[in-house]
VOGU-3710 file (C-alpha; in Angstrom, 3 decimals, decimal comma):
1> xxxxxxxxxx> 3,752/-15,909/-33,439  3,642/-18,628/-30,767  6,061/-16,859/-28,561  3,896/-13,752/-28,904  0,846/-16,010/-27,739  3,035/-17,657/-25,093  3,865/-13,947/-23,611  0,160/-13,178/-23,748  -0,539/-16,151/-21,771  1,975/-15,746/-19,204
11> xxxxxxxxxx> 0,798/-11,931/-18,750  -2,953/-13,155/-18,550  -2,057/-15,923/-15,913  -0,051/-13,379/-13,721  -2,920/-10,898/-14,033  -5,367/-13,473/-12,841  -2,939/-14,594/-10,129  -2,641/-11,135/-8,764  -6,167/-10,414/-8,957  -7,033/-13,585/-7,024
21> xxxxxxxxxx> -4,387/-12,890/-4,501  -5,700/-9,087/-4,119  -9,313/-10,478/-3,622  -8,291/-13,207/-1,328  -5,974/-11,577/0,993  -6,350/-7,859/0,792  -9,712/-6,283/-0,183  -12,863/-7,768/-1,517  -16,340/-6,370/-2,056  -19,855/-7,397/-0,850
31> xxxxxxxxxx> -23,370/-6,338/-1,289  -25,932/-5,755/1,396  -28,987/-7,848/0,692  -30,935/-7,150/3,705  -32,399/-4,546/6,268  -30,715/-6,096/9,339  -27,706/-3,398/9,681  -30,027/-0,370/9,123  -29,336/2,522/9,471  -25,669/1,860/9,311
41> xxxxxxxxxx> -25,846/-0,059/6,024  -28,882/-0,244/3,629  -29,762/-2,861/1,079  -28,147/-2,188/-2,039  -24,943/-0,818/-0,291  -21,952/-2,109/-1,995  -18,907/-2,594/0,699  -15,185/-2,805/0,518  -13,941/-4,952/3,067  -10,173/-5,023/4,636
51> xxxxxxxxxx> -9,257/-8,845/4,519  -5,835/-8,018/5,776  -6,364/-6,391/8,939  -7,349/-9,454/11,078  -4,620/-11,814/9,139  -5,307/-12,436/5,702  -5,570/-16,168/4,463  -4,519/-17,729/1,176  -7,151/-18,945/-1,090  -8,579/-22,473/-0,334
61> xxxxxxxxxx> -8,718/-23,105/-4,230  -7,004/-21,714/-7,274  -9,042/-22,248/-10,374  -10,734/-25,362/-8,484  -7,399/-26,830/-7,178  -7,513/-27,121/-3,491  -4,702/-25,516/-1,894  -2,921/-25,409/1,692  -4,588/-22,475/3,532  -1,799/-20,031/5,124
71> xxxxxxxxxx> -2,737/-17,324/7,276  -0,702/-14,026/7,784  -0,074/-12,250/10,901  -2,871/-10,108/12,057  -2,427/-6,222/12,134  -5,176/-5,850/14,668  -7,464/-7,950/16,593  -11,498/-7,899/16,297  -12,681/-5,101/18,573  -16,131/-4,571/20,079
81> xxxxxxxxxx> -18,330/-2,466/17,870  -16,608/-3,155/14,807  -18,502/-4,128/11,652  -17,395/-7,563/10,336  -17,713/-9,710/7,540  -17,695/-13,583/8,224  -18,879/-16,953/6,819  -22,323/-17,976/8,105  -21,951/-20,639/10,764  -25,309/-22,211/9,802
91> xxxxxxxxxx> -28,946/-22,301/11,059  -29,367/-23,310/14,963  -29,550/-27,071/14,134  -26,955/-27,232/11,421  -23,465/-28,637/12,249  -21,690/-28,267/8,757  -20,664/-24,637/7,984  -21,797/-23,454/4,325  -18,664/-22,031/2,556  -18,665/-18,949/0,665
101> xxxxxxxxxx> -21,979/-17,615/2,321  -21,211/-14,584/3,978  -23,057/-12,216/6,618  -22,206/-8,482/7,726  -22,769/-7,986/11,567  -21,831/-5,652/14,244  -19,308/-7,582/16,714  -20,481/-6,951/20,203  -18,740/-9,958/22,190  -15,205/-10,906/22,167
111> xxxxxxxxxx> -14,091/-14,361/23,519  -14,982/-14,641/27,255  -17,189/-11,966/27,289  -20,830/-12,215/28,761  -23,524/-10,713/26,500  -27,130/-10,249/27,695  -30,191/-7,995/26,495  -31,943/-6,620/29,510  -34,495/-3,895/29,838  -34,032/-2,875/26,270
121> xxxxxxxxxx> -30,355/-2,440/26,335  -27,099/-4,632/25,124  -25,013/-5,395/28,114  -21,548/-6,451/27,791  -19,738/-7,566/30,756  -22,080/-5,670/32,891  -21,814/-2,473/30,950  -24,290/-0,945/28,715  -23,711/-0,299/25,164  -24,745/2,568/22,842
131> xxxxxxxxxx> -24,554/0,734/19,435  -28,230/-0,207/19,283  -31,858/1,099/19,744  -34,224/-0,351/22,428  -34,332/-4,025/21,910  -37,869/-5,351/22,220  -36,871/-8,844/23,466  -34,562/-10,049/26,448  -31,635/-12,495/25,784  -29,143/-14,298/27,758
141> xxxxxxxxxx> -26,895/-13,698/29,563  -24,427/-16,071/27,545  -20,696/-16,401/27,815  -18,887/-16,104/24,392  -16,643/-19,346/24,067  -12,875/-18,837/24,351  -10,367/-21,294/23,549  -9,667/-23,602/26,635  -13,056/-22,773/28,237  -14,393/-25,962/30,028
151> xxxxxxxxxx> -18,156/-26,831/29,793  -19,720/-29,393/31,879  -21,392/-31,916/29,934  -24,334/-34,144/31,217  -27,784/-35,174/30,104  -28,968/-31,756/31,099  -26,545/-29,546/29,190  -25,905/-31,714/26,291  -29,015/-30,604/24,263  -27,588/-26,786/24,393
161> xxxxxxxxxx> -24,057/-27,871/23,472  -24,426/-30,594/20,967  -24,513/-28,643/18,137  -21,478/-26,277/19,041  -19,344/-29,425/19,833  -20,331/-30,866/16,463  -19,477/-27,766/14,938  -16,022/-27,891/16,554  -15,376/-31,270/14,796  -15,890/-33,616/17,469
171> xxxxxxxxxx> -18,286/-36,420/17,616  -21,003/-36,720/20,425  -23,246/-39,694/21,270  -24,925/-41,071/24,451  -24,810/-44,636/25,621  -26,831/-45,684/28,636  -27,094/-42,160/29,942  -23,645/-41,629/29,534  -21,974/-38,873/27,125  -19,108/-39,995/24,708
181> xxxxxxxxxx> -17,168/-37,269/23,026  -14,931/-38,582/20,390  -15,397/-41,954/21,537  -14,360/-41,301/24,928  -16,699/-40,958/28,208  -16,693/-37,496/29,081  -18,277/-35,057/31,627  -16,292/-31,939/30,455  -15,860/-30,440/27,050  -13,066/-28,103/26,201
191> xxxxxxxxxx> -13,405/-25,370/23,715  -11,028/-25,862/20,915  -11,028/-22,316/19,421  -12,146/-18,551/20,222  -15,581/-17,112/19,139  -17,540/-13,962/18,750  -21,078/-12,768/19,311  -22,482/-10,574/16,587  -25,818/-8,436/16,244  -27,619/-6,872/13,617
201> xxxxxxxxxx> -27,842/-2,789/14,094  -31,427/-3,043/13,240  -31,791/-5,263/16,488  -35,412/-6,172/16,417  -35,202/-7,205/12,850  -31,870/-9,244/12,347  -31,038/-13,188/12,584  -27,605/-13,055/14,325  -25,721/-14,927/17,071  -28,970/-14,778/19,240
211> xxxxxxxxxx> -30,428/-17,083/16,488  -27,621/-19,209/15,161  -24,737/-19,097/17,746  -21,310/-17,936/17,731  -18,840/-17,024/15,124  -15,614/-19,088/15,081  -12,453/-16,892/14,623  -11,337/-18,532/11,725  -14,591/-17,600/9,705  -13,988/-13,811/10,123
221> xxxxxxxxxx> -13,139/-12,579/6,630  -12,359/-8,851/7,340  -13,437/-5,496/8,498  -15,989/-3,494/6,611  -14,313/-0,331/5,471  -16,685/2,022/3,415  -19,519/2,182/0,837  -18,232/2,355/-2,538  -21,567/2,246/-4,236  -25,061/2,316/-3,122
231> xxxxxxxxxx> -28,413/1,955/-5,086  -32,050/1,566/-3,986  -34,772/-0,028/-6,139  -35,568/3,310/-7,356  -32,267/5,274/-7,921  -28,682/5,544/-7,076  -27,718/6,818/-3,326  -24,981/9,410/-4,246  -24,736/10,491/-0,772  -23,833/7,198/0,612
241> xxxxxx> -20,940/6,462/-1,817  -17,730/7,026/-0,064  -18,943/6,834/3,416  -16,704/5,103/6,093  -18,570/2,575/7,921  -18,492/3,078/11,914
//
């Protein structure tokens, strides 16, 4: 009897371990809660997300036990125009990432790109994109932070850079008109990691990088692949089931 119970427990543990590994590293499912990605994605769409393509990461915890995070090699880098899932960076004035709060947006700006919205169009590096309808409000231009990029830091630029620098894990303070980063007087700041700029397809009804800032590379979870289930408040949307996300 004990031997049979032991075998059952081993099989159950192995199954849970496999399921956790599959969910953490290969594929996962997410639900669209809002209209910010219409018409590409609708509230009530359920997505399958490829977590392996950008370099899968092992889970941070297993049964509430912290684990060292290991990242596997990426099959592909994030491309402009891809719909991605990522951990929400936080509201404009927040410096701490809220873990396990995920968002789905379209990536339009890669590290080092210049992004602007002018005359109703999204402009990337001087070229107009066709992903979005006419945008009501102008924005930018802004340069998407790239690892190694150097910012000038002074009394004028610090209010715009403070939250960004704190999110990178550095400390910032001012004394007698001077700026100190990580305890040392500084006139420049070197970006530590790569970032991405994202927008909602429903560009006039979306909170995105224009509102809360850039997405750090390590917070990108994966690429949205397809809609495996879709339901409105009234009925199942049979025509959306199995549709590929472009």
